[in-house]
LOVOBA-400479 format. One record per residue (C-alpha): x, y, z; residue in one letter. Coordinates in steps of 0.05 Angstrom, whole numbers, plus 5000, padded with zeros to 4 digits. Layout:
XYZa...
This chain:
485353545493m491353095507t490052375527m494751995572s498051375545s493650935589t487051235567a482650755529p480850905458a473450955477s475051555521a476651965460l471152435437t468252335368s470653035349a477652845371g477452215328n475052605268q480353135277r486052625281d483052235222y483052865178r490153035199i492552325184t488952325117w492052995095l498952805121a498552145083t496252485020f502252955023l506952385038f504552004977f505052624934v512352644955a513451894946f510151864878y513652504860g519952074851l516851644796i518852104739v525252464762p528951884794l529651444732p531352054691r536752254740y539751554741l539851554665t542752254661s548852064703i550451494655g547750884690m546350264649a539249994646d540849424694w543549924744q537250344740v533149714752g537549524810l536450184845v528950214832l528049484853g530749624922a523749854941t520749154940s526448844979i526349385032a518749365038s518448615050l524248585100l522449195141t514849155144r514648695206p519649135242i515449755227s509249415256g512449245323i515849925329l509250275314t506049925374d512150085418r513850795398l507051075379g503951355316y506652065317r513851845324r513351325269m509851805221l515452305233l520751765224f517551565158g517652285134s524952375155l526951745119s523651965054l526752665061i533752375070a532751865014g530152384964a534552984979v540752554985g540252364912v542653034888v549252954926f551652304895t552551914830t555151274861h551050644852l551750364923p549751024955l543851114908l541650404924f541850574999l538051224986l532550834950r532150375010i531150985054l525551215008q522250525013a523350505088l519651165094g513850885054y513550255097v513750625163i508751165143f503650695113t504050205171t503250735224a497851115185g493450505173n494350265244a492250935271l486050965228v484350255249g484950465321q481151115314l475150795279a469650425315a469549685297p462949755260e465950275212e473250055209r473149805137s469650435114t474650895147k480550505119i477350515049a476651275051y483651325080f486250945020g483751494975l489551924998a494451484960a489651394902n488852144891f496352244898a498351724846i492951974798s495552694797m502852694818t506752354761p503452794708g504353424749l511653254763t512853144689d509853824673a514154164726l520453854699l519154224635g521354874666w525354714729m532054344737p531853594749l535453664817n530054144841m524953584839a528453214895f528553844939w521153924924l519753214944v523553325009g519553955024t512853615014v515053015057a517253505111a510353815110t507153135119a511652995179g510053665211l502653545203l503252875238s505953255299r499053565308l495952885325l493252835396r491552105400y495851675445a494650915444p493250515507p499250185540a500349475515i504748905537d508948955474a511749625498q514949315559t517648675527q524948675505p526048675430l529048065396s530447925323l525847315322s520147745347q519648095280f518147435243w513747085294r507047215261f500947065305p497846395286q490946695284r493147145226l496246605183w489946465142v488447205130s495747335112m495346765061f488847055032v492347735028s498047394990a493247074940l490047744927f497048024920g498447544863v492147784827g493848514837f501048374816g498648114749a496148814736y501449214772f507548844745q505348564678f499949024648f505149474615a507948864579i500948644558l499349334530l505849374492e505248684461r498048794441r499349494414n494549834461i495450564484v497350544557a495151224584a487451124582p488050424611v492050664671f487551264679a481550794681a484750404738y485951034779g478951314767i475650644781s478950524848i477351234870i470051164850l469550484883t471850754949r467851404944l461351074924l461650404960l466650505016g461250705066r457650045055y463349555065l462049435139d454549355127r455648855070i460148435114g466848075108l464547465068a460447825015r465648375006v471447884996l467447414951i465348014910g472548264907a475147584884a469847514830i470448234806t478048194802m477747504770a473147754715i477848324703g483847854698l480047404649l478248004606v485648184606a487347474586a483347524522v482648274511g485648544447n482349224443s482949874482l475949844510w476649124534m483049284571l480049924600i474449474627a479548974653a483449514690a476949804719a474649124745l481448974776i481349654809a474449544837a476548864866g482449194899g478049744927g473949204961f478948714989f484549185011h480849585066p476748975087m482848535099l486649085136i480549185181a480048425192h487348395214h486248965264v479848635289t483647985304l489348355338l486148985368p491349095422a497049135370r494349495309p501249665282g503248935281w496548735252a497249225193v504549005183a502248275179c497148445125f502348825084y507548275093f502647765064g500548225008f507748414990d509747674993a504247534943g506848084898l513947824901g512847074897i507147184848g511847564802a516446954800w510646474787i507246914735l513947084703g515346344694a508346234664v509546824617l516046524594d513045824584l506045964558s504946704545g500647274570l493946924564t496246354609a499246854658l492547194669y488746534672v493446294728v492646964764a485046874758t485246184789v489646404847l485047004860t478846564861l482346094909a481346614963t473946424966i475645744996a478646085058f473146605070i468946155117p475146085161t475946845163l468646935182v469146425239r475346785265q471547445266q465647145301e470146845355i473547525363g
């Protein structure tokens, strides 16, 4: 069944929704297998061609810059061009960025190829989350997004170790061709989607550069809350490796605990997020993550830091789908832009938070870093009544 571009979402059959949801989930899983498949071979390749450590860091760091700058653009283009095109564009960008690596050893070109990889990630995740938000009924939107997030969680749990094992018997360059092949499969799968969004005003308005940075005022508070949660998550994502090294804790079981915990959180509790409600979910997320950060602040044993990672993961499993769903609820006619606004706030929290927490680390040490991250995470609770009122107004 093919829907016209003007057909309302409610006209889609439940079976059609479920079919497209499963296709999107599988395509996203394969895309993340490809994207995370670069974690091991790319740094090895950069080192093998004689790059200095700062050059390796420069290339790898292009991801954060590209993500922050291109996320708003990807949101607007998703609403204008449609989900299938954007998912395909995301796949093509990752293919070009991955396969292109084997043809060059020049720093500027490798930097640009890393930007293409990041651009593929930005486009694919924006379009995928927006599509899921549009396919799901409002009363199950958070649940659907939570289960959708499992695609990335499963991929990151299995892919780096599998890639490392494969590199034991195949040439390093072959890994980039393999990544390109998996990304191509994800793009081809996305072509099977049947859903076409309703026509919206944004599709007929001319594009302007300022349009990409004119965030809707009604999303400012939720974007700020996303940024605060981003700071808390960044304390784990960007500084946990340093904490483990300085406290002489084995890293592998701690990171495994994070992956297992976020998967279990979404599998066991994802179906209840919409029933629990926005306020209780976000308050629970803030408290759970804050406890985890506090345990990290004082933890000096393997089991304490496993517990810290598990609590931080559980908090992320709660707030991430709920806030994406909230953004889509506030901007239902432009789901791509709504998802992009969430990720822009979250990425800004990661980036700015890294500067703030890095300064705290330099001045006062790791314990102070995690205490500051705890305070900023708990600060989200002050804004939750505003988010609830926004949702009630609609």
